[in-house]
C-alpha positions in Angstrom: 58.9 -106.9 -30.3 55.6 -108.6 -30.7 55.8 -108.0 -34.5 59.2 -109.7 -34.5 57.9 -112.7 -32.5 55.1 -113.1 -35.0 57.4 -113.0 -38.0 59.7 -115.5 -36.2 56.8 -117.7 -35.6 55.6 -117.5 -39.1 59.0 -118.2 -40.4 59.3 -121.2 -38.3 55.9 -122.6 -39.4 56.8 -122.0 -43.1 60.2 -123.9 -42.5 58.3 -126.8 -40.7 55.7 -127.0 -43.5 58.5 -126.9 -46.1 60.3 -129.8 -44.3 57.1 -131.7 -43.8 56.4 -131.4 -47.6 60.0 -131.9 -48.9 60.3 -133.1 -52.5 62.9 -136.1 -52.7 62.8 -136.7 -56.5 61.4 -135.4 -59.8 60.6 -137.5 -62.9 59.6 -136.5 -66.4 57.7 -139.2 -68.4 56.1 -138.7 -71.8 53.5 -140.8 -73.4 53.2 -140.4 -77.1 49.9 -141.5 -78.6 48.9 -142.6 -82.1 45.8 -144.5 -83.0 43.7 -145.8 -85.9 46.3 -145.4 -88.5 45.9 -147.1 -91.8 47.8 -145.2 -94.4 51.5 -145.8 -95.3 52.1 -142.2 -96.5 50.2 -139.2 -97.5 51.5 -136.1 -99.4 49.9 -133.7 -96.9 49.8 -135.2 -93.4 49.6 -138.5 -91.7 50.6 -142.0 -92.6 53.0 -144.4 -90.8 56.1 -142.6 -92.4 55.4 -139.4 -90.7 54.4 -141.1 -87.4 57.6 -143.0 -87.4 59.5 -139.7 -88.0 57.8 -138.0 -85.2 58.3 -140.9 -82.8 62.0 -141.1 -83.7 62.4 -137.4 -83.2 60.7 -137.7 -79.7 63.0 -140.6 -78.7 66.1 -138.7 -79.9 65.4 -136.2 -77.2 66.3 -138.7 -74.6 64.2 -139.0 -71.4 61.5 -141.4 -70.5 59.3 -141.9 -73.6 56.4 -144.4 -73.9 55.1 -144.7 -77.5 51.6 -146.0 -77.5 49.4 -147.1 -80.3 45.8 -147.4 -79.2 44.6 -149.8 -82.0 43.5 -150.3 -85.5 46.2 -150.7 -88.0 46.5 -154.0 -89.8 43.1 -153.2 -91.7 41.6 -151.5 -93.6 44.5 -150.1 -95.4 44.5 -150.3 -99.2 47.1 -152.9 -99.3 45.6 -155.0 -96.5 43.1 -156.4 -99.0 46.1 -158.1 -100.6 48.5 -159.1 -97.7 46.1 -159.0 -94.8 48.0 -156.1 -93.0 51.4 -157.7 -93.1 52.8 -154.5 -94.6 51.6 -152.4 -91.8 53.3 -154.4 -89.2 56.6 -154.3 -91.1 56.3 -150.5 -91.4 55.5 -149.9 -87.7 58.6 -152.2 -86.8 60.8 -149.7 -88.3 60.3 -147.4 -85.3 59.0 -150.0 -82.7 56.2 -149.1 -80.4 56.5 -149.6 -76.6 52.8 -150.5 -76.1 50.2 -151.6 -78.7 46.5 -152.2 -78.0 44.6 -154.3 -80.4 41.6 -152.5 -82.0 38.6 -154.1 -83.6 40.2 -154.1 -87.1 43.0 -156.2 -85.9 40.5 -159.1 -86.1 39.1 -158.3 -89.6 41.0 -161.3 -91.1 40.0 -163.7 -88.4 41.7 -165.2 -85.4 44.7 -166.9 -86.9 45.8 -163.8 -88.9 45.4 -161.8 -85.7 47.7 -164.3 -83.9 50.2 -164.2 -86.7 50.4 -160.3 -86.9 50.6 -159.8 -83.1 53.5 -162.3 -83.0 55.4 -160.3 -85.6 54.7 -156.9 -84.2 57.5 -155.5 -82.0 56.7 -154.0 -78.6 54.4 -154.9 -75.7 50.9 -155.9 -76.6 48.3 -155.3 -73.9 44.8 -156.5 -73.7 43.5 -157.5 -70.3 39.9 -158.3 -71.5 40.9 -160.7 -74.3 41.4 -164.4 -74.0 41.7 -167.5 -76.0 38.5 -169.6 -76.6 39.3 -171.7 -73.6 39.8 -168.7 -71.4 43.5 -168.8 -71.3 45.8 -165.8 -71.8 47.0 -165.4 -75.4 50.7 -166.1 -75.9 52.6 -162.7 -76.2 49.7 -160.6 -75.0 49.8 -159.1 -71.5 47.1 -157.7 -69.2 49.2 -154.9 -67.6 52.7 -153.4 -67.3 54.4 -151.6 -64.4 56.8 -148.9 -65.5 59.3 -148.0 -62.8 61.6 -145.0 -62.8 64.4 -144.3 -60.4 65.7 -146.7 -57.8 63.0 -149.1 -57.2 64.5 -150.2 -53.8 64.1 -146.5 -52.5 60.4 -145.5 -52.5 61.4 -141.8 -52.1 63.5 -142.0 -55.1 61.3 -143.8 -57.6 57.9 -143.7 -59.1 55.7 -146.5 -60.6 53.2 -146.1 -63.4 50.7 -148.9 -64.0 49.4 -149.5 -67.5 46.4 -151.6 -68.2 45.6 -152.5 -71.9 42.0 -152.9 -73.1 40.9 -154.0 -76.6 37.6 -153.1 -78.1 34.9 -155.2 -76.3 32.6 -154.7 -79.2 34.9 -156.4 -81.6 32.6 -159.5 -82.1 30.0 -157.1 -83.5 32.4 -154.8 -85.5 34.8 -157.5 -86.8 35.5 -161.2 -87.0 37.5 -162.4 -84.0 36.0 -165.8 -84.3 35.6 -167.6 -80.9 38.1 -165.4 -79.1 36.5 -164.3 -75.7 36.0 -160.5 -74.7 35.0 -159.2 -71.4 33.8 -155.6 -70.5 36.6 -153.0 -71.1 35.2 -150.9 -68.3 34.8 -153.6 -65.7 38.0 -155.4 -66.5 39.9 -152.1 -66.6 38.7 -151.1 -63.1 39.6 -154.5 -61.7 43.1 -154.4 -63.2 43.6 -150.7 -61.9 42.8 -151.9 -58.4 45.5 -154.7 -58.8 47.9 -152.2 -60.1 47.3 -149.8 -57.1 47.8 -152.6 -54.6 51.1 -153.6 -56.3 52.4 -150.1 -55.7 51.4 -148.1 -58.9 51.4 -144.3 -58.2 49.8 -143.4 -61.4 47.3 -145.5 -63.5 47.1 -145.3 -67.3 44.4 -147.0 -69.4 45.5 -147.6 -73.0 42.4 -148.7 -74.7 40.5 -149.0 -78.0 37.0 -148.1 -77.0 34.1 -146.1 -78.3 33.2 -142.7 -76.7 30.6 -144.2 -74.4 33.0 -146.7 -72.9 35.7 -144.0 -72.7 33.3 -141.9 -70.6 32.4 -144.7 -68.3 36.0 -145.3 -67.7 36.8 -141.6 -67.1 33.9 -141.3 -64.7 34.8 -144.4 -62.6 37.9 -142.5 -61.3 40.0 -145.7 -61.5 42.4 -144.1 -64.0 44.5 -141.1 -64.0 45.1 -141.1 -67.7 43.1 -142.6 -70.5 44.9 -143.0 -73.9 42.1 -144.1 -76.3 41.4 -144.9 -80.1 38.4 -146.0 -82.1 36.3 -142.7 -82.6 38.9 -141.1 -84.9 38.6 -137.8 -82.9 41.2 -135.3 -82.0 40.2 -135.1 -78.3 41.7 -133.9 -75.1 39.7 -133.7 -71.9 41.4 -132.8 -68.5 39.3 -131.9 -65.3 42.4 -131.1 -63.3 42.6 -134.5 -61.8 42.2 -137.0 -64.8 43.0 -136.8 -68.5 41.8 -138.4 -71.5 43.3 -138.2 -74.9 42.7 -139.4 -78.5 44.9 -138.5 -81.5 42.6 -138.2 -84.4 43.2 -140.9 -87.1 45.9 -141.9 -89.7 48.7 -140.3 -87.8 47.4 -136.9 -89.0 47.9 -135.7 -85.4 49.9 -137.2 -82.6 49.6 -136.2 -78.9 52.3 -136.2 -76.3 51.3 -136.2 -72.7 54.4 -134.9 -70.8 54.0 -135.8 -67.0 56.0 -133.8 -64.4 56.1 -136.1 -61.5 57.4 -135.2 -57.9 57.9 -137.7 -55.1 58.2 -136.2 -51.7 57.1 -136.4 -48.1 54.1 -134.7 -46.5 53.5 -135.2 -42.7 55.6 -138.2 -42.7 53.9 -139.9 -45.5 55.2 -140.5 -49.1 53.5 -138.3 -51.6 53.4 -138.4 -55.3 52.0 -135.5 -57.3 52.0 -135.2 -61.2 51.0 -132.5 -63.7 50.4 -133.0 -67.4 51.5 -130.9 -70.4 49.8 -131.6 -73.6 51.3 -131.3 -76.9 49.1 -131.9 -80.0 51.4 -132.2 -83.0 50.3 -131.8 -86.7 52.3 -134.3 -88.7 52.0 -131.9 -91.8 55.0 -130.3 -90.1 57.0 -133.5 -90.0 59.2 -134.8 -92.8 58.5 -138.6 -93.6 61.0 -141.0 -92.1 63.5 -141.9 -94.9 63.9 -145.6 -93.8 60.1 -146.0 -93.7 59.6 -144.2 -97.1 62.1 -146.8 -98.8 59.6 -149.6 -97.8 56.6 -147.6 -98.7 58.0 -146.8 -102.2 58.3 -150.6 -102.9 54.6 -151.2 -101.8 53.5 -148.2 -103.8 55.2 -149.5 -106.9 53.5 -152.8 -106.6 50.1 -151.1 -106.1 50.4 -148.6 -109.0 50.8 -151.4 -111.5 47.4 -152.9 -110.4 45.4 -149.9 -109.2 46.3 -146.7 -111.1 43.7 -147.7 -113.9 41.0 -145.3 -114.7 37.3 -146.6 -114.5 35.3 -143.5 -115.4 34.5 -140.1 -114.0 31.9 -138.5 -111.6 29.7 -135.7 -112.7 28.9 -134.9 -109.1 30.9 -134.3 -105.8 31.5 -137.5 -103.8 31.9 -137.1 -100.0 33.3 -140.2 -98.2 34.1 -138.6 -95.0 33.4 -140.4 -91.9 31.1 -137.8 -90.5 29.1 -137.8 -93.7 28.8 -141.6 -94.5 27.7 -142.5 -90.8 25.2 -139.8 -90.3 23.1 -139.2 -93.4 22.4 -140.0 -96.9 25.3 -139.4 -99.3 26.0 -139.6 -103.0 28.7 -142.1 -102.7 26.4 -144.3 -100.4 23.7 -144.2 -103.2 26.3 -145.0 -105.8 27.6 -148.1 -103.9 24.1 -149.5 -102.9 22.8 -148.9 -106.5 25.8 -150.8 -107.9 25.2 -153.8 -105.4 21.5 -153.9 -106.2 22.2 -153.9 -109.9 24.9 -156.5 -109.7 22.7 -159.2 -108.1 19.2 -158.1 -109.5 17.9 -157.2 -106.1 14.7 -155.3 -105.3 16.4 -153.3 -102.5 19.9 -152.9 -101.1 21.4 -151.9 -97.7 25.0 -151.4 -97.0 26.7 -149.9 -93.9 28.5 -146.5 -93.8 31.3 -148.0 -91.6 32.4 -150.0 -94.7 33.1 -146.7 -96.7 36.7 -145.9 -95.6 38.3 -143.2 -97.9 37.4 -140.3 -95.6 37.9 -137.8 -98.5 36.0 -135.7 -101.1 36.0 -136.1 -104.8 35.3 -132.9 -106.9 32.8 -133.2 -109.7 34.7 -134.2 -112.8 37.2 -136.3 -111.0 38.6 -139.5 -112.5 37.8 -142.6 -110.5 40.3 -145.3 -110.5 40.7 -148.9 -109.1 42.7 -147.5 -106.3 40.0 -145.0 -105.3 37.3 -147.8 -105.1 39.6 -150.2 -103.1 40.4 -147.3 -100.7 36.8 -146.7 -100.2 35.9 -150.4 -99.8 39.0 -152.1 -98.4 37.6 -154.9 -96.4 37.1 -157.4 -99.3 33.4 -157.7 -98.6 31.2 -159.6 -101.0 27.8 -158.7 -102.3 25.3 -161.2 -101.2 21.5 -161.7 -102.1 19.0 -162.7 -99.5 15.3 -163.2 -99.6 13.6 -161.5 -96.5 10.2 -160.3 -95.6 9.4 -156.6 -95.1 9.5 -156.9 -91.3 13.1 -158.0 -91.5 14.0 -155.0 -93.6 12.2 -152.7 -91.2 14.2 -154.3 -88.2 17.4 -153.9 -90.2 16.8 -150.1 -90.7 15.9 -149.7 -87.1 19.3 -151.1 -86.2 20.9 -149.0 -88.9 19.8 -145.8 -87.2 19.9 -146.9 -83.7 23.3 -145.3 -83.0 23.1 -142.4 -85.4 23.9 -139.9 -82.6 27.2 -141.8 -82.0 28.1 -141.7 -85.7 28.1 -145.5 -85.6 29.3 -147.5 -88.7 26.0 -149.4 -88.9 24.3 -146.4 -90.5 22.4 -147.6 -93.6 22.7 -146.5 -97.2 20.0 -147.8 -99.3 18.9 -148.5 -102.9 15.4 -149.2 -104.4 13.8 -147.7 -101.4 13.7 -144.7 -99.0 12.9 -144.1 -95.4 12.3 -141.5 -92.7 13.4 -141.8 -89.1 13.2 -139.7 -86.0 16.3 -139.7 -83.9 14.6 -138.3 -80.9 12.6 -141.6 -80.4 14.0 -144.6 -78.6 16.3 -146.9 -80.6 14.3 -149.6 -82.2 11.3 -147.2 -82.5 12.8 -144.5 -84.9 11.8 -145.5 -88.4 8.6 -143.6 -89.3 8.1 -144.6 -92.9 9.6 -147.0 -95.5 8.9 -146.8 -99.2 9.9 -149.4 -101.7 9.6 -148.0 -105.1 6.5 -145.9 -105.2 4.7 -147.8 -102.4 4.9 -148.4 -98.8 6.9 -151.5 -97.5 4.8 -154.5 -96.9 5.9 -156.3 -93.7 4.5 -159.6 -94.9 5.9 -159.5 -98.5 9.0 -161.1 -99.6 11.9 -159.0 -101.1 15.3 -159.7 -102.7 17.8 -157.8 -100.5 21.4 -157.1 -101.7 23.7 -156.6 -98.7 27.3 -157.3 -97.9 28.5 -160.6 -96.3 29.7 -158.9 -93.1 26.1 -157.5 -92.5 24.5 -160.8 -93.7 26.5 -162.6 -90.9 25.1 -160.1 -88.2 28.0 -157.6 -88.2 27.3 -154.1 -87.0 24.2 -155.3 -85.2 22.3 -156.6 -88.3 21.7 -160.0 -86.6 18.2 -160.0 -88.1 19.7 -160.6 -91.5 21.0 -164.0 -90.3 17.6 -165.5 -90.7 17.3 -164.5 -94.5 17.1 -167.2 -97.2 20.5 -167.1 -99.0 20.0 -166.8 -102.8 23.6 -165.8 -103.6 26.2 -166.6 -100.9 29.8 -166.5 -100.0 30.8 -169.0 -102.6 29.2 -167.3 -105.5 29.1 -163.5 -104.4 31.5 -161.1 -106.1 33.6 -158.5 -104.4 31.6 -155.4 -103.5 34.5 -153.3 -104.9 34.4 -155.2 -108.1 30.7 -154.6 -108.4 31.1 -150.8 -108.0 34.1 -150.8 -110.4 31.9 -152.5 -113.0 29.1 -150.2 -112.5 31.3 -147.1 -113.0 33.1 -148.6 -116.0 29.8 -149.4 -117.6 28.4 -145.9 -117.0 31.6 -144.0 -118.0 30.4 -141.1 -116.0 28.3 -141.6 -112.9 25.8 -139.0 -111.7 25.1 -140.1 -108.0 23.5 -137.4 -105.8 21.6 -137.0 -102.6 17.9 -137.5 -103.6 15.9 -137.9 -100.4 16.4 -141.6 -99.8 17.0 -141.1 -96.2 15.3 -138.4 -94.2 16.0 -137.6 -90.6 13.5 -135.7 -88.4 
């Protein structure tokens, strides 16, 4: 009898608990993420044609899909040097995005082109930390969105997901946004997340274009449930059981779907929302390119082929232009480019930034180099400038160049006419141990002719010290870096660039 009473009591307690935690409604929502995509099409994987195909396929399944692009697309594709990214907008519009976050490369061609491209792009554009020069909101760009599923009038049968968009707050350093105003992505994001919570959001999503340090700050803040990010070109997934952070590599090589299973119910008389993510990392090598997109790509490729598939010469050595290589150490291709710049303007030394080398590939020894190859590697349309600076300025420039080597920052310097040694274990600004110009040490008081690109000469990538240099050959007279490299290869016939100890890390 006692056992029976215990069982009855347990059953009653279980029934009561079940009633007090009853689930009223279930919702499935998928966020599909792509970021940092510059290629129209690739024979192996990636490119807009494959990204469009995968997005179209996911939409065809039905359900609640939110297709998100976390920024960087109108530059630096190969054709963007000709049409300033107009073709990328046209290709993305074939399968329109639900949400687009401007990345730093959206500002590469200046404020007016940014306005024009964003106006033409289909979908919602979000950037809460971006404003016009007068502080007003930019027409067509929102701070946040509230996505509501179910019957909004019935809280027990609906769920709200708040999305805050955040552009790269380091764009004034990395790009050319002119006098547009940027606020901290982290601080702005946290403030907007609070507003969304107060407006009834059950789940907060940050869609952002931000470097890894900012990503981590946002994740650790606890203000966001899910962070969809771009900028670092990593295939990254981090989930601690409560919060998730995702990045989908680059160029559409991989795309990530975050499938949310959401339940709305009641617990102890209160409304309760729970969610659980399922992550699908999809290799687009397994996706057939979208036919509609490929028709447009074919027209662009035909135009490019007439101008670009022209042989310049060959390389006797392997050239490695992968991001992980050109942003962390000396490379043969960095030496080739800086040598070409120095020779083109008759400089004593040359410095160029690894972030300007964009092909992200490897060329075998014996490969033929074409105009297309060089413009793929140097797509920004930068010019080679000649400055007169003292040795102390060169020292400060190199300090800036290695100040973020641990983060694979684009400011990493490639040099010609000199060599240097640095110690990454020391504080930023105190890392350069030795600098040699030719066969002798750098003289801080001596004057040198420095070849660099116009972006760095204007203070880009943190090279603000170069702004004080005397301009010997400026924007009006300087030639395209890409043309200088092409001429260098054509004159040599076969180049023999190699790693030779110009940059030594300790």
